[in-house]
C-alpha positions as CSV (number, residue, x, y, z in Angstrom):
1,E,89.9,59.1,224.9
2,S,91.9,58.4,228.1
3,P,93.7,61.0,230.2
4,L,97.0,59.4,229.0
5,H,96.1,59.9,225.4
6,K,95.2,63.5,226.1
7,K,98.6,64.1,227.8
8,I,100.8,62.4,225.0
9,S,98.8,64.4,222.4
10,K,99.4,67.6,224.2
11,L,103.1,66.8,224.4
12,L,103.6,65.9,220.9
13,R,101.4,68.9,219.8
14,A,99.4,66.6,217.5
15,P,95.7,65.9,217.7
16,P,94.5,62.4,217.8
17,G,94.2,60.7,214.6
18,R,90.7,59.9,212.9
19,I,90.2,56.1,212.9
20,I,87.2,54.1,212.8
21,I,87.0,50.8,214.9
22,D,83.8,49.0,214.3
23,R,82.5,45.5,214.7
24,F,80.7,43.4,212.2
25,S,77.5,41.3,213.4
26,N,79.9,38.2,213.8
27,S,82.1,40.2,216.2
28,E,85.1,40.7,213.8
29,S,86.7,44.1,214.0
30,R,86.6,46.6,211.1
31,I,89.4,49.1,211.1
32,E,89.3,52.3,209.0
33,V,91.9,55.1,208.8
34,D,89.8,58.2,208.3
35,E,92.6,60.6,207.2
36,S,95.7,60.6,205.2
37,V,98.7,59.2,206.9
38,R,101.0,58.8,203.8
39,D,104.6,59.5,204.6
40,K,103.7,60.2,208.3
41,H,105.0,58.8,211.6
42,A,101.9,57.2,213.2
43,F,101.6,56.4,216.9
44,I,99.2,53.7,218.1
45,L,98.3,54.2,222.0
46,S,96.9,51.0,223.3
47,G,95.7,50.3,226.8
48,D,93.9,47.7,228.7
49,A,90.9,46.6,226.9
50,F,87.7,44.8,228.1
51,S,88.9,41.7,226.3
52,V,92.6,41.1,226.3
53,N,92.5,39.2,223.1
54,E,90.2,41.6,221.4
55,G,92.5,44.5,222.4
56,L,95.5,42.8,221.1
57,V,93.9,41.9,217.8
58,D,92.7,45.5,217.4
59,T,96.1,46.9,218.1
60,A,97.5,44.6,215.3
61,L,94.8,45.6,212.9
62,V,95.3,49.3,213.4
63,A,98.9,48.7,212.8
64,Q,98.1,46.8,209.6
65,A,95.5,49.5,208.5
66,L,98.2,52.3,208.9
67,S,100.9,50.3,207.0
68,L,98.2,49.7,204.2
69,S,97.5,53.6,204.2
70,D,101.3,54.0,203.6
71,A,102.3,55.4,207.0
72,K,106.0,56.1,206.9
73,R,106.8,54.6,210.4
74,I,104.4,53.2,213.0
75,T,105.0,53.1,216.6
76,A,102.9,51.3,219.1
77,I,102.9,52.2,222.9
78,L,101.2,49.6,224.9
79,S,100.4,50.6,228.4
80,Y,99.4,47.0,229.2
81,F,101.1,44.2,227.3
82,P,98.9,41.0,227.5
83,Y,100.7,37.5,227.8
84,A,104.0,39.0,229.0
85,R,103.8,37.1,232.3
86,Q,103.3,33.7,230.8
87,D,106.2,31.1,230.4
């Protein structure tokens, strides 16, 4: 958890959610929402990742997992947006 995540959690007065991000042996991501988000507004805080593509895919998979878990609304906050500088 980064200092930015801590500050945003404090401002929102909401603890970070419980989510599991794991890797299968073939390096595919496994995302599991470990709490109820039904009818809640969920925020995804995504920063720079070791691998740009991996970070972007993980963010999309987290959004999908939250959607499948019936989150009412999902907002992604990207402090770094890959591919934005390309033509």
